[in-house]
Backbone as CSV, one residue per row, in Angstrom:
resi,resn,N_x,N_y,N_z,CA_x,CA_y,CA_z,C_x,C_y,C_z
1,UNK,-30.296,2.034,-26.389,-31.651,2.386,-26.772,-32.545,1.182,-26.537
2,UNK,-33.638,1.380,-25.816,-34.639,0.335,-25.633,-35.488,0.239,-26.886
3,UNK,-35.720,-0.997,-27.330,-36.543,-1.223,-28.513,-37.258,-2.560,-28.350
4,UNK,-38.529,-2.618,-28.772,-39.276,-3.868,-28.738,-40.219,-3.915,-29.931
5,UNK,-40.388,-5.110,-30.487,-41.345,-5.332,-31.567,-42.199,-6.524,-31.154
6,UNK,-43.513,-6.331,-31.123,-44.456,-7.359,-30.694,-45.487,-7.609,-31.792
7,UNK,-45.987,-8.842,-31.831,-47.075,-9.177,-32.757,-48.163,-9.929,-32.015
8,UNK,-49.383,-9.754,-32.517,-50.548,-10.451,-31.972,-51.281,-11.086,-33.140
9,UNK,-51.521,-12.395,-33.049,-52.221,-13.117,-34.108,-53.393,-13.875,-33.509
10,UNK,-54.555,-13.704,-34.116,-55.734,-14.479,-33.762,-56.439,-14.811,-35.070
11,UNK,-56.132,-15.991,-35.612,-56.624,-16.369,-36.934,-58.147,-16.437,-37.018
12,UNK,-58.816,-16.898,-35.979,-60.272,-17.039,-36.004,-60.976,-15.710,-36.266
13,UNK,-60.401,-14.620,-35.781,-60.995,-13.296,-35.969,-60.231,-12.454,-36.979
14,UNK,-59.281,-13.061,-37.679,-58.453,-12.387,-38.682,-57.753,-11.157,-38.101
15,UNK,-57.229,-11.306,-36.890,-56.492,-10.224,-36.244,-55.008,-10.526,-36.347
16,UNK,-54.286,-9.633,-36.993,-52.841,-9.746,-37.133,-52.275,-8.345,-36.930
17,UNK,-51.808,-8.076,-35.720,-51.406,-6.722,-35.353,-49.965,-6.681,-34.873
18,UNK,-49.382,-5.496,-34.968,-48.038,-5.288,-34.452,-48.041,-4.094,-33.521
19,UNK,-47.043,-4.068,-32.664,-46.843,-2.946,-31.744,-45.347,-2.839,-31.529
20,UNK,-44.784,-1.697,-31.847,-43.357,-1.503,-31.603,-43.140,-0.168,-30.931
21,UNK,-42.066,-0.105,-30.159,-41.729,1.163,-29.515,-40.249,1.187,-29.182
22,UNK,-39.751,2.407,-29.023,-38.352,2.601,-28.676,-38.173,3.941,-27.984
23,UNK,-37.099,4.032,-27.206,-36.746,5.244,-26.465,-35.529,5.858,-27.134
24,UNK,-35.614,7.155,-27.442,-34.506,7.855,-28.101,-34.305,9.236,-27.475
25,UNK,-33.065,9.719,-27.497,-32.828,11.091,-27.028,-33.308,12.089,-28.086
26,UNK,-33.699,13.260,-27.635,-34.118,14.313,-28.560,-33.023,15.371,-28.653
27,UNK,-33.224,16.343,-29.490,-32.252,17.424,-29.651,-32.272,18.427,-28.505
28,UNK,-33.275,18.315,-27.647,-33.459,19.306,-26.589,-33.159,18.752,-25.202
29,UNK,-32.268,17.760,-25.131,-31.833,17.162,-23.861,-32.954,16.502,-23.072
30,UNK,-33.977,16.017,-23.758,-34.970,15.190,-23.095,-35.063,13.874,-23.865
31,UNK,-36.039,13.059,-23.535,-36.148,11.720,-24.126,-37.541,11.512,-24.679
32,UNK,-37.623,10.715,-25.730,-38.901,10.464,-26.383,-39.169,8.961,-26.425
33,UNK,-40.408,8.594,-26.102,-40.885,7.226,-26.264,-41.739,7.224,-27.528
34,UNK,-41.261,6.547,-28.558,-41.949,6.503,-29.847,-42.659,5.162,-29.950
35,UNK,-43.977,5.211,-30.207,-44.776,3.990,-30.325,-45.450,3.948,-31.686
36,UNK,-45.514,2.762,-32.264,-46.228,2.563,-33.527,-47.012,1.269,-33.427
37,UNK,-48.265,1.299,-33.912,-49.093,0.103,-33.861,-50.042,0.089,-35.041
38,UNK,-50.549,-1.112,-35.351,-51.511,-1.247,-36.436,-51.577,-2.675,-36.941
39,UNK,-52.245,-2.844,-38.066,-52.365,-4.148,-38.696,-51.068,-4.453,-39.438
40,UNK,-50.617,-5.685,-39.342,-49.389,-6.094,-40.020,-49.559,-5.879,-41.519
41,UNK,-48.512,-5.383,-42.160,-48.440,-5.114,-43.603,-49.214,-3.864,-44.014
42,UNK,-49.580,-3.023,-43.065,-50.189,-1.743,-43.416,-49.562,-0.653,-42.543
43,UNK,-49.664,0.590,-42.977,-49.059,1.673,-42.198,-49.672,1.753,-40.799
44,UNK,-48.852,2.042,-39.840,-49.345,2.104,-38.470,-49.564,3.527,-38.002
45,UNK,-50.103,3.623,-36.825,-50.281,4.903,-36.145,-49.035,5.146,-35.290
46,UNK,-48.544,6.367,-35.281,-47.340,6.708,-34.511,-47.699,7.738,-33.455
47,UNK,-47.173,7.525,-32.255,-47.372,8.482,-31.168,-46.042,8.661,-30.457
48,UNK,-45.735,9.902,-30.086,-44.507,10.206,-29.359,-44.868,10.848,-28.027
49,UNK,-44.209,10.405,-26.975,-44.356,10.994,-25.652,-42.977,11.446,-25.198
50,UNK,-42.887,12.635,-24.587,-41.608,13.186,-24.164,-41.470,13.104,-22.653
51,UNK,-40.218,12.843,-22.221,-39.898,12.721,-20.799,-38.635,13.521,-20.496
52,UNK,-38.523,14.013,-19.271,-37.366,14.812,-18.890,-36.098,13.982,-18.758
53,UNK,-36.239,12.713,-18.352,-35.061,11.859,-18.154,-35.243,10.528,-18.872
54,UNK,-34.122,9.872,-19.122,-34.173,8.551,-19.736,-34.827,7.547,-18.787
55,UNK,-34.606,7.707,-17.500,-35.196,6.788,-16.521,-36.727,6.815,-16.581
56,UNK,-37.310,7.998,-16.719,-38.775,8.095,-16.817,-39.280,7.476,-18.123
57,UNK,-38.559,7.695,-19.211,-38.948,7.108,-20.492,-38.835,5.587,-20.438
58,UNK,-37.771,5.080,-19.819,-37.595,3.633,-19.683,-38.683,3.018,-18.818
59,UNK,-39.098,3.714,-17.786,-40.163,3.225,-16.913,-41.478,3.103,-17.689
60,UNK,-41.811,4.103,-18.486,-43.016,4.048,-19.312,-42.906,2.918,-20.342
61,UNK,-41.725,2.751,-20.918,-41.465,1.679,-21.877,-41.750,0.314,-21.248
62,UNK,-41.216,0.085,-20.051,-41.406,-1.196,-19.368,-42.880,-1.442,-19.038
63,UNK,-43.558,-0.418,-18.567,-44.972,-0.560,-18.195,-45.824,-0.923,-19.412
64,UNK,-45.645,-0.224,-20.506,-46.433,-0.487,-21.707,-46.086,-1.851,-22.292
65,UNK,-44.801,-2.219,-22.273,-44.379,-3.532,-22.776,-45.082,-4.654,-22.019
66,UNK,-45.085,-4.554,-20.703,-45.719,-5.585,-19.884,-47.225,-5.651,-20.127
67,UNK,-47.868,-4.504,-20.305,-49.307,-4.497,-20.584,-49.617,-5.217,-21.890
68,UNK,-48.822,-4.952,-22.925,-49.044,-5.580,-24.232,-48.795,-7.090,-24.167
69,UNK,-47.736,-7.500,-23.485,-47.440,-8.926,-23.362,-48.546,-9.620,-22.572
70,UNK,-49.065,-8.962,-21.550,-50.175,-9.513,-20.769,-51.427,-9.692,-21.631
71,UNK,-51.628,-8.825,-22.620,-52.786,-8.912,-23.511,-52.617,-9.969,-24.602
72,UNK,-51.428,-10.570,-24.711,-51.239,-11.644,-25.680,-50.265,-11.338,-26.800
73,UNK,-49.694,-10.151,-26.819,-48.674,-9.837,-27.820,-47.411,-10.629,-27.510
74,UNK,-46.682,-11.038,-28.549,-45.461,-11.816,-28.369,-44.298,-11.135,-29.082
75,UNK,-43.104,-11.294,-28.497,-41.892,-10.731,-29.114,-41.591,-11.454,-30.407
76,UNK,-41.114,-10.690,-31.394,-40.697,-11.266,-32.679,-39.311,-10.824,-32.990
């Protein structure tokens, strides 16, 4: 299972955010990319995207991970 947890901190603007996501199989023989984001220490927003194959879900996972890291999020 692919899983990543990222954090973004910018003290000057009081920004402390997290972004996590993981790929999991579903009960219907497809795959789900589950994403959660928000301010650290508060409930986040959750979004699920479904894919026909694990390869497609992994590709979306990699693309979003790279975008977040490019924006300044760091692995924790």
